[in-house]
N, C-alpha and C positions, 0 to 999 in steps of 0.2 A: 063407505060415506065421506064424499068430499069436502075437505077443508072448508071454511068459510073464511076467504081470503078476501082482504078488501083491498082494492090496487088505485093508488093515487095517481091522480092525470091532473097536467097543468090547469089552474085557473080560467075559468070562461070569461072573457070581458063580458060587461052587463051589456044589454040588449042595445044597440043604436050607437054601438064604439066602437071605432076600427080597429084590428087586432095591431097591438104596437110593438114591433121589433127592438129588441134592446141597440140603446144605440154603441157607438163604434168610442166613443170616448168615455164609455163608463167602463165597458169590459174590453180593455185594447188588444191587441193579438199579443202573443207570446213570441218575445225577441230571442231570435236564435243565440245570440253571443252572452247571455246570460246564464249563471248556473241555473238549473232545477234546486227541488227543495233537497232530495236527494245528494246531489252533488254537491249542495254547501255541507250538506251535514259531512259527507266523505271529505271535502277539503277540510273540513274544521277539525276533523280527529287527525289529519295530516299534519297541523298546524298552518294551513292557510286559509286566510280569512275570505267572506264574499263576495267576489267581483266576476269578471268577465273572462272568456275565456282567454288563453293567453296566444295567439298563434304564430308569434316571434318565434325563430329557430332559438334551440335551448333556453328558452323563457327568458330571452333577452329583450328588454324594450328600452330602447336606449333612443333618444331623441336625437335632432341632426343638434339642439344646442350641446347635449352633451359631447357629442362627436367633437366641436369645435376647441370644449372644454380638454378633451383628452387629448387632441392635438398641441394643446398648449402645454400639458404636464410633458407629454413626449420629449415635445423640445426643451424644455428644464432640464429632463433627466440627461438628454444627450451633451447640453452642456457641463451639466455637474460629472458626469463619465469620460467624457472625453477631454475636458482641461487640461491643457498641457500633459496630454497623454505621451510624450515624446519624452518627457522627464521621468525620470532619469535615465540618461542614456547607458546606463550600464546596468546589468544583470542584478535582479532582485530577487532574493528568499529562493521559492523553488521554481524559478524560472531556468535555474540550474538543472532541474533535471526533465521539464518537458520541452523547454529549448531545445536541450539536447536530443531528445525523442523526435522532435520535429527535424532537426537534422539526418536522425538517422533513416526515418522514412524516405527522406531524399534522397541519401546516399544506398537506398534499398538494404539496407545492413541489419542483420535481423537483433532486434533486443527485446528483453524481458520486463514488465512492468505489472506491478499491482495493480494498475488499474486496466478498466479495457479501453480500448481504442477508440473511439467515436469522439472524444472531444480532442482528443490529441490528432486524428485525423483532420479536423475542420480547419483546427491551427496551423497544421501542414499544410492545408490547401490554401492559407492565404502563402504563408509563405513563399511556397511554390510560385503561384500567382504573380507574386512581386519579385520573383527572377532568385529568389534564394538557392545557393547551390550546396550548401551544407555544410561548407568547410571553417565558419565558424564556431569554435567550441564552447560551450555556456560550462564553463570549468569551475568561475567561483563567483560568490557574489562580491559584485562591485566591479567586475570586468568588464571594459569600456567595449560596445559593439562596435563592430567593426566589418563593414560588407554583411551586414542583415539586416533584412527587413524585418526590425523590432516592432516598429508602428503598427505596420500592417498585422503582425502577429497579438500584440497586444488588441486592436480593434475588436478580434473575435470574441474574446470574452467581454468585452466593454459590449460589444453589440447587445449580446444576449442579456446584459445587465439592465441595458436600458430596455429591452423587449419585455424584462419582466415588471415592469412599471404596468404597461398595460394593459397585461394581464390580470392581474392582483384587481386593477379598478374592473373589469367585466367580471372577475370571478364575483365580487360582492353582489355587484347587480344580479348577476344571475341566480345569486343566494336570496333573491328579492331583497337588497337593503337598500338604503336611498343612496342619490347622488352625493350625497355630502359625504356619507361613508366611504364612500368608495373613492371619493376624491381624497379625505384623510389617508385611506391606507395608501394610495399612491403615492402620497407626498412623504410618511414616512417610508417608504421605501427608497424612493428618489435619494432622501437626506440622510439614508444609514450610513454612517462613515465607515463600518465594517466592511458591507456589503458594495460602498463604493470602492475602497483599497483593494478587495480580491479581485473585483471586475476588472481592474485599471492595470493588469501585468498577467504574464502567459501562465495562467495556473487556470484547474477544470471546474473550480466551484462553482464561478458563474453560469458554467453552462447546464449545471447540475440541478442548479437552483431555477434556472429558466423551465429545464423539462421537467421538473416536480411542480412548479406553477402551472404551466401547460397542459398536465397530466390531470390536476385536479380542478382546472377551466372545462375540459372536455367531459370530466367524467359528470360534473355539476350539470352541465347542457345534455349530458344524457339522460340523469337522472329525471330533469323537467321533461322531456320529451317521451321516457318513459310512464307519467304520472297523466302527461296528457293523451299519447296513444303509443301501444308498442308496436314495434315490426315496421315502423311507416320508413321511408327513405331516410327521411333527417334522423330518424332512430337509430337507423344502421350506420349514417354516417358519424354521428358523434360518439359510436361505440366503437368504433371500427378505427378515429381517430384516439381515443382513449387507449385501446392497445398500439398503436404506433408509439404514442407518447411513452407510454410504461418503456417500451421497446427503448427509447432515445435515454430515458433518464438512468435503465440500469447500465446501459452501454455506455455512460460519461466514468460512473463511478458506481460499485457494490452498494454503496449508500443509498441507489434507489432502490432495490429491494426493502429497503421500509416503505418507500412511496405505493410500490406494488401490494405490499401488507395492508397499508390504508384502505388502498381500494379495494383488498381482497375481502377486509371486514367489511366493507359498507355494503358490497355484492353481496357477500351472505347474508346480509342483514334483510335484504332488498327480496332475496329469494325466499327467506325464511316468513317473511310477511305474505307474499305471494303462496307461499305452502298455506297458511292458515285462513285464505278467502276462497271461499266456498265458492264465489263465482269463478275461479279461474279452476278452469280444468285438468287433470294428470297431463291431458298430452299439451295441451296451452303450457303448463310449468315446466314439461319438461324441453320445449322450443328455448323458454327464456334462459335455463340452463345450460344449451348447449350452445346458444347463442354469444351467453357472456365466456364459455368456457372458450370457443373458439376464438374471441375477438380478445379475450382480455388475459389469455393463457398461449395459446399458438401464436399469435402475431408478435405478442412480444417476443416470445424465443427464437421464432423465426429473424426477428429484428436482429438480433443480440448475436445471433450465430451468422447472419450476413455482415455485421462488422467484423467481426474476425476474418473471413473468407477475406474482406478487403486488406487485412492486416496481414494474411498470410500471403496473399499475392504483390503489395507490394515491398514485402522484406522478403523476396526470394534469394538474398546473398547471406554468405556467413560474419557472423557479427559476436560482440560481446555477450549475446545470450545466447551463444551454444552450448555453454557450459553446463547449463541447466536446465537441458531437452535432453532427452532419451538418445541414444547412437541413431535410432529408427526416424526419429524426427530429422537429426542432422543429416541423414541424406537428402534431404530436400530442401537443404539448403547453399546448393552450387559447389560444397565441398564433400561429395560422397566418398568413403571407402571404396577402392575399388576392391575386385573380388578376390578373396584370400583361398587360402586351400582348407580343406575340411577336416584333415588327418591332423592329429598332434599324436608327436612320437619321441623315442629319445633324442635328443639333438636338435627339435625343434626350435626358433626362433621365435615366441610369442607376445603378445600383450595380454594382459588379464585385466578384468573391469569387475567392480564390485556392483550388483546386480539390484539391492533395495535402495541405493541411497545416488545423485547426481554428484557425487565427490570425484570419482573419475578412475586413472586406471592406477593399478598398484607400481610406485615410484618410488624412485630414490635417488638422490644426488649425493656430490661430495660434500656433504656438511653433516657434521656431527649432531648427537645429544648434548645438549649443556649440562644435562644432570644424567643418573641413571649410569649406564655402561659406557657413557661415549661414545658408542661406537656410532657409527652411519645411519642417517635417518630412512627410516621407510615410512612413505607418505600416500596419501592418495591424490591424484594430480589431473585438474580436468581435462586438459588440452593435451593432444598428441604430441608426442615427443619422443625422442632415441633415449631419453632416459626409464620409459616405457618397457624398454625390451627387456624379454629374461629369456635364457637359454634350460629347454629342461634335460637334465642329467639324472643318473641313475645314481641311489643313494647308498650311505657307506655300506661298504661290502669289505669282504677281508683283502688285507694291503691295500685297500683303497684304490683299486685297480677300475679305471674309466671302460665303460663300455664304447666300444668302436663302432659306433653309430654309420662312420662313414662307408665300413664295409661291411661288416656285420648285418645279418637280416635287419630290416626295421621291428622294433619293437613298440607296442601302440602303448598308449598309457588307459590302464585298465582301472575297474573300481578296486579299491585296494593297494595300488601301485604304490610302491615308496619311491619318493623322486627328491631332488634338489633343484632349486631356482637359481640361475647363475644370473645377476645384474650383467647384463654384457658392458657399458660404458666403464663402471669400475672393476668389474673383476674380482665382485664379491657375492657370496650366498646370500639369500634370505634366511636370517638366523633368529631365534629364540630362546629365553633363558629365562630362570628364576630371580626377573629382575622387575622392579615395578616401573612402568610407565611413567615419562614426566609429568603427562596432564592427567590420566585416568589412575591415579595411582591408588589403587585399592586390590586386595589381595586376591581376587580372581582374574586380575589382569597381567597378564605378563608383556613384557617393551618387544617388538619385533624391530629389529635392526640388520645391516648389510654388513657381513663378518668376512674377515679373512684377506688374503694377499694374492697375486700372482703366483702360481707355482702351488700352493698351501690347499691341499683336497677339501680341509674343511673337518669337520667334526661331526658328532650324531646331534648335535642343536641343529644342524642345518637341514633334517630330514623331515621328511612332510609325506604324511599317509593321502591318497587322494578316494574323496567320497562320495560319488557319484548322487547326486539328489536326485535327479529327473532328465529327462530328455525329450526330443522334439516328438510328437506323435508320429508327422510324416518321416521321420527318422530313426528307423528302429537300432541303430546300431548306436546312436547318441546316448542309450539309455546304458550300453553297455561297455563305452569307450567314452574317453574325450573325445568331442566333436566340436568343432571352431561354431560359436555362435546357438548352437543348438543343444550342448550340454549345461544343465547346473551342477556346482559338484563345492564340496569345500575340501578344506586344506586341513586336515587333524597334525598339529606337531606330535613326534614319534617321541620323545622322550620327555614331554610334560602332559599332552594329551589336551591341549587347550587346541583352541580353533582361530584362525585367521580369519581377524574381525573387524571391520570398520564401523562407524557412526558419526553422525553429524555433529562433531566436536571438531573446532579449530585447533591448531597448534601455536602458539604466541609467532611472535615477530621473527624470532629466530628458525622457526619453520615453516616461512614465509606463507602463512594463512592458512596452507593446506591442512586437508583432513585426516585424521589421526589412526594410525594401522597400532592395533593391538593383538595379543592372541588371548583369547576369551575362554577360559575353563566352565564359564555360564552361558557362553554365549549365546543368543538369541537368534534363530535357526535363519529368518529375512535378512540377517545383517553378516552373517557369516557365509551366505553364498557367492560365489562369482562362477566367471565365464570368461571363456579364451572368445576375444574380437579378431585377432590377425595371427595368421600363423604363416611364417616363410616356409617356401619349397624345399623339402627334407631331402639330401643326397637318394636317397633309396626309393622315393617316392618317383613313378612314371609319368611321362611329361603330360599325358590326359588327365593327371589327377582330378577328381571332383574340385571343386571351388564353389564356394557360400557365400551368401552376402546379405545384409538386413534387408526385412520385407520392407517397401517403399508406402508408407503409411499412407492413409485417405486423411480426407479432412475431418472425419469425425472421430480420428483418433488421435491427429492432431490437435485438434477442439478441445477434446477432453483431456489430455495431456497437459494442455497449457493452463485449463483451469484448474488441474489439481498442482501445478505449479504456484498459479497466482494464488491458490487458496492457506497452500502450506508457508508461502512466503509472508503474505499477509497477515496472516497468525503470528509468527515469529519476530515480527516486527516489536520487540518488547522493551528495546533498549531508552533509555531516558534520554531527553532532549532539551537543550537549555530552556526551550520556550513550551514544551508539551504541558499539557493542564487536565484538571480531572472532571467529570462532566459534571459533578456537583457542584464546580465554580463557574459552568459558564451563564446560567440565566443570571447571576448575581454582578456578572463582568469583574471578576473578579482580576483578570492579567489579559495581556495580548501576545501579541509575538513580531517582535523587531524583524522587520523584513529587509531593512537596509541601512547604513549608515554613512555617510561621506560625503566629503566637501561641508562641515556645519551643518548638515541636513539630516533628516529620518525619515523612514518609512516605517508606521508604527501601526500594526491590525490592531485596531481596537475600536467599538463599535459607538454609537451617539448612547448615550449615558439615559438619557430622555427618553428615547425610545424602546430602548432596551428594556429597563426598568418598568416602564410603564406596560409593555406587554408581558413582562414576566406578571407584574401584577394583576394583570387581566386572567391569566391561568388560575391565580392562586383566589382571585375573588368568583370564577367560574367553579371551581372545584367547591368552595366553600357554600354557594348560594344551592349548587345543585343537591349536596348533601343535604343541605336543611329543609329543602323540596321534598328528597326523599324521606326525611324524618316526619317531616308536616304529611304526605300522603301514607303515613306506618300509622298516624293517629288518626286517620280517615278525613283528612280535607281534602278536596277535590280541586288543587289548581291546577291539573294538568287536563280540565276541562276546559280551561281558558284558551281560546285559540292563540293568544298570544303568547303565551306561558310555552304552548305547545312550537309554534315557531322558533320562537328565539333557543328552546332547549332544543331542537335540530339543527336548528344553525349552529349555536356554538358548540352543540356536541360533536358535528361533524369536524370541526376546526381542533377541538380540543384533542380526538383518536387521531388525526394528521398531526396531532404536535407531539402525544404521547409515542406514538410509532416511530417517531424521528429521532427521537430525546434518550427515553427511556436504555433501547438494546443498547447503548454506549456503557451503559455501568455494566452488562456481562460480557466486555472485552477487556480483554489483558493486553490490548496492543498497543502503540504509541499513539496519542490522542492531543488534539489541538485545538484551539479557540475554533477555528472555520469550520470544525464538522457541526457547530449548532447552526451554519447556516438554515440548512431547510427547514430544522425546527422551529427557528426564529421566523419563518417568513410565515407559520403558521400561526406564531403567536401574534403578529403583526396582525393578521386579518382577524383573529379572534379579537384583539383590544378594540379591533375597529366595530366589530360585530356589539360588544359591550358599550360602546358609546353611542349606538344603533338603537340599542333598546332603554340606555340610560335617559337619552334624548327621545326618546319615542311620544312622550306626551309633550312637548315642547313646540311651538311656532316655528315654522322652518325659517325663520329671521335669526331665533334666538340659537337654532341649534348650528346653522351657519355661523354665526358669532364666536360659540364655543369652539368649533372647529378649527377657526382662525386664528383662536390662540394657540390652542396644539400645536397647529402647522408652525407657527411663530414661534414657538417654544422649541422646536425640532429645528426647524432653521438656523436659529441663533448657537443652537449647541453644536449642531453640525460645523457651523463657520469657527466655533471655538477650538477644536479639534482638527479641523481639515489641513494644517498645516502638518500635519500626522500622515495623513492621507497623502498629498501629494508630493511630499518633500519638499517644502516650501521654506523660504527663512522663518525664522522664528527666534526668541530671543531667551533666555535662561529663565528670567524671570516668570514670562507668559506660560512656559513651560511646566514651571514649579506650583503657580499658580491654577494649571491644568488637572494635578495632580490628584483628582478628589479623593482616591482610593490609594493609598499607602503600598497596594501590592502593584500598582502601575510604577513598572520601570519602564519611564521613558529616558532616552538618554540626554537629560537637561544639560549635561557640561559641555555635550558637543556644541551647541547655540551658540552665539555670540551675545555679549553683553546690548548691543545697541543692534538695530538693522541697516544703520548707516554702515556697519562693518561688514556689509554685505559687497559691499558696492567695490569692483575690483580684485574679488578673490581669484586668483588663479589656481592658485597651486595646492593640491587638497591637503590642510593638517589637520590634525586632530587636537581639541583643547581640553585635554580631560585634566581634573582636578587632583586627582590621585596620579602619581608617577609610577604606573605597571601597566604591563604587557601581557596581550594573552596570545601564547602560541600555540598553533595546532589545533586540532576541532573539525580540521575539512572530514568531510566525509571519504570513509575507509581508512583515513590517517591517523594520527597520533593522539590521545585523548586532548583536550584543550588545559595548558596547564597557564597560570600566573603566574608571571616573574615579575621584579623590581624592574624598574625602566630606569636606570640610571642616568643614561644622556637625555631622556625626553625623546619626543617625537622630534622630527627633523633637528635633532643635535641639540634641541634646545633645552635645557634645565627649565622643568615647569615652577612656577610659583609655588613658596610653600607656603603663603598664606591664603590660597587663593579657597573660597569655599567650596564642599563638593555638595551634592545631594544626598539624600538619606536614603535612597534604595541603590544599592551596584547595580551595573549594568554591566552587559556579556555583549557580544560579537554576534552579529546574525547569522543564523549556520542554518542551511537548508535540511529539510525532511531527511532522513536517511535514505539512501538506494542504495539497498543491499547487493542490487544486480551490478550497478558500478563499483561495487568493492572489491566483487571477485573478477572483475577487471583487472584491480592494479594486484591479486593474485597472479593473474598470467604473467605480467612483468616482471614481479620478484621472484617467479621461480627458475628467471635466467642464474647461471651459474657467478656468483658472484660472494663476497667473502664477508662477512658479518664483524665490522670494527669492536663494536661496547658487548658481542655475548665473546664469553672466553671458549673457546673451540679445545676439545681432547681429541689428539689425532687419535684415529679410527685403530690406528696399528699399534698404538702405548698400549690400549686398552686387553683384558687378555677374556677369553670365553669362561664360562665360572663351570664348566662341565670339567669332570674329572675323567681320564681314561689314559689308558697305555700306550705308550708311543709305541710306533712303529717304523720303517724305514724308511716313510716318505718324511716323516715328522722330525724335527731337531731333536738330537740327543740330551741337550740341556735341557729340555723342555720336561721337566718332571710332573706328574701331577697335573698341574693346571696347566695348559699351552698359554707362553708370553709369548707376544708376535713384537718385536722391536721395529723400530722405525727404520733402523737400517735395513733390515731385511726386505721393506718394500721397495728402496729404493726411489720415495716420490719425491722427499721432503730435499734430499742431497744434503741433509744435517747428517753428522754422526753420531753415534749410540750413546756416546756421553752427554750430549747436548739434547737428546730427545728423550731422556730416562721418562717411563713410564710416570705419569701424574699419582696412581697409585703408590709408587714406591718412595715419592716424596711426602707423600699423605703417611707413611710407614715411618720414616726419619721423623715426620716431625712428632707424631706419636710417643716415640721411642722417646725425645730431646723434651715432653713435656710440655709442649705447644698445644692449645684448642684444637683439636680436631674435626670438631663440630663446626666451627666458623672459618673454616680454610675454604679459601676462592670465594667470600664474602666481602662485602665493601666495609672497612673498616671507618670507625669516626661517628661523631655524633648525628650525621645528617640520617634521615630514613630512604626509603625508596623514592617518594615523591620530590624530597627535599634536593636530593641528589640529582637527579634528572631537572629540576628547575633550574638547581645550579649550573649543570653541564650544559644546559641550553641557553641560559643569560651570560655565560661565557661565549658562546658562538657566537651569539647577535652583539655583544659590546666588546670587543677585544680591549678596545684602549680603555675600558673600565676594568677590565680585568689586569692589564698591563700597568695601570695607575696603582691597582690594589698590592 
């Protein structure tokens, strides 16, 4: 039975009336540029209000008037960044390092730095185009530039600083903020004193902040395109540009990894939301994933590696960075090692390298330990030198007979061979005994020294057992006997059972900062492995004896090795600096950095307090409001159904994530940190403060909003003007400097300024104007620590006034950040043969070996029990036996006479070590004052 269905039909007009067609004005056609109901609902769920579809690239709807306004702001930024950029005409802060690196690039001399090369390459390009030949050495702060295009080099970071301003404007406009808000952000960045100061010098942070800002802008543009329609040409363009910018930011500094983390977190959120969208098929989701993986992971990696490829291509000559790289790496730097003989036998002259550290070669020189046995030092030295040469001899046998390796059959060094190593230059044997090392003074460590004299065969403490650890897979013989470059082995001391050992511990100045070598009873395997690098031709080897050499590494091997060196060194920068600071102090702007002090002027890195503290307050405000909204949501309130709340939560949340990613990781670092490490996080904080302003003024009329923004801009400009003398090194007065110290921890050099501006006219000779008659000596990179001594004559020979008022906070001298690689360059200079004046040196031949054995015909008859080597036997000093009595005998005599042996050899008097050094330095600098005393 069919259902009784009644079908409704259109109403029929009454008879006689025509059929009426609906008018067009009553039912207008649907406009294609408006969102449908479903699209409006979807947009509302993502935080966007109802409106028209945006067809502008990246979601940028910029009017022609805005472009004109942005051009005016850009001109202002140029004026602020470029004003008197040629002043000062001397080296400022870390220009000591980065200017020097540019010179190394131009000279093509290899160096190592903890930062990737992009920013340095850009600065070098400007220097090269300007005709810089690399001869000027950026040695110290305050050194006047000569024949160096420092203005062109400073223009590079200044240009990046200027370019950051419009990028911030466009970023906020792409985030759907009002033009007034974007203008406020650009003005804040223009007049932020810290960013201005940092961008006016040859430093890397300005390019870093620019590429951070550029990455954020490109990613926001990509996100807008992704909301509109994915996989279009514009979509791919924005995504690819984001990847390239990520590669650029991490190629300036490794802090760029935080930018990668920011983009990575947002990208994972996008993919997570797509995964929950049932309209997106699994295949479409996979396309989204792989597109982001290629553009945001692969492209940055390729860009980063390309920068290092350029780095290697330019630095093709040997330089100060050689010592930090492996021998294989150094083969590519123009000073490769010649082929060397593969076989090692008794009588071979060899050089031995440590495997695990970059300390270098087993080394000795004619300088003694100041403590312990007082015998000749054994160290690791990173450079090739004649003092690295050792001769392999047979160990102690009956009657101390030496094997005639020149005429008898060749004897190779096998596993378990018992050998001696004789230092060719000083003719002493590698030696160890139960004496604690002077630095690693622990029970399981024994001192290693060079012991003996010409004609003396040595004793059992010179004997070592060779233990082969492994050989080369392609050379089977290298696992059975010692082969050059192929065999890794350990040397076990015969008498004590300890192993020849080295670790990353440096000897003090008396050891020329070279790496310590000890004999370790509990040796870590990796630090007790050695290998033979070179072996001269043995007399018994045939003319066609096999030779070997290092394998030339490819780009990937060199790249990975350099990354390891950079990482290890970066993590090791734990020394304190005069102006370092803790991350917890950065948002509050507790302290700055003294960049430069000269000619009664100062450059001091300090932020604009108004902008700085306002941005910090905005971050805190967002955290409080967001937490409050979460509590309300927990209680059932539906705040997040409001499109306005969702929009600003997404906007501020994105900027807050960027701030956290660029700030909080520094709390996990143990390395040396400075205020300028906060600048990328500060950029996000400034944008967040402007986003908060946009929300707070969203209900106001545009005119009132503009007036409020104008007031904020004026306050920022006035604050900038108050602290601008510290950014530009302009004349200032003591009174204004003191009044500008709003926080007691701001250690400006107020005493360096004149009392009146009129005093700056006609100043030609730099003089210092300290209220306290003190002088700071040392503190240079790689040199001795800074010591403050009394300035008895005053600067320029004028006694300073006694009643001059001083500032509350003591000041220090400007000091660049630490460059550990430059310090090792000084070690190379120190390694030359020279006599230390201030260290009491005990002649090696005055000391004795601590082993007791029965004398033989080869040993002097009077040496009963312990062998006593008198200086007269050596014949090196030319002094008589009575004049060079062993110091141990002097100690015994004093002990018999009742003197305090424990303090023997120690300085006497009331001065402690630091005071004694300060007093000595003061006497060296001011001999007139010493004579007057």
